[in-house]
N, C-alpha and C positions, 0 to 999 in steps of 0.2 A: 562782442562779436570779433571773430578772428579775421585778421587780414591776410591777403595773399600777396606775397612779394614776388615779382617776376623780373629776372635780369636777362638781358640778351647780349651775346657776344658774337662777333664775326671771327670765325676761325677757319683756316684752311683744313679740309679733311686730310690732306697729306701729312700735316703735323701730327694728327693723332695716329694715323696708320704708321708713321715712322717710329712710334714708341714700341710697336710689337716687335719683339726680339732684339731691340736695341741695346740691351744690357746697361741702360742708362741709369747709373746709380745716383747721379746728381738729381735726376728727375724725381726719383723716389724720395731721397732725403729732403729735397725742396719742398715737395707736396706734403710729406708728413710734418715738416717744420711749420707749414703754413696752417695746419689745422687749428691749432690753439688760438692764434690771434683771430682767425676768421670765425671760429666758434664763439669766442668771446664777444666779437662785433655783431653777432647774430646773422652772419652771412652764410652759414651752412645749416642745411636741414638733415641730411642723411650722412654725409661723409665726415662723421665726427669722432669715430673710433680709430685712433692711430693704428692699432693692430690689424683691424679689418682693412683699413686703406692700404697699409703696407703690403699685406698678403695679396690683395687684388692687384696692385701695381707691380709687384714682383711677378705674378703670373704673366702680366701683359709684357714687360720688358724682358722676361726670360723667353718669351715666345710660346708659353705653355698656357695661354689664355684658352678658356673652354667656352665655346659658344652656348653650350647647354647649362652653363653655370646658373644655379637657381636664382641668385640675386642679380645676375648680369653684371654689366660694368657701366651702364649708362649713369648710375648714380654717382660715379666719380666726376661727371662733367661739371658739376657745381664747384668742385675743387680745382679741376684742371683748366676750365675755360678761361678764368681770369689770367692765367698764366700763358696759355697758349693762343689766346685770342684777344681781340680788342673789344672793349666794352662799347655797345651800341646805345645802351639806355636801360633804365629800370622803372618800373611802375609799381605802386601798391594799390592793390584792388581790395575793395570791401569784401568781407567774408561771405556775405550773401547778396545775391541780386546783381552782381557785377555783369552777369550775362545780359542784363537789361541795357548795358552800355554798348552793345553790338553795333548799333547804327553810328554812335559817336566814334567808336574805335575804327570803324570802316571809313568814316569821313576823314579821319586823321591819317589815313593810310596804314593803320595798324591791323591789316587783314588777318595775319596769323593769330593775334590775340583775339580778334572778333570771332574766329573759328572755334576757339576753345569752348 
């Protein structure tokens, strides 16, 4: 049975918006360099291809991001959130039936997880 790993980060929206048109090469290089160790640690699901990540980040920092981009950009959050935000916590949910935990999740104050 597959497990679902959920990590939460608190980050200010302004930090993400500031990336748009910033021409921040350090951000691009740092994010691309982080891929391999995060991938090897099993921390990435989607942002694992360095070329794809670099292209998407360059679109953002150059100010040429496209809202209609087929893949969008939200998939970059798993890579950027640990850098731009503070970890709040993580949980491993069983692959099936975890929705049965809705009551427990609500009682623990994890309403966002309960709504999934």
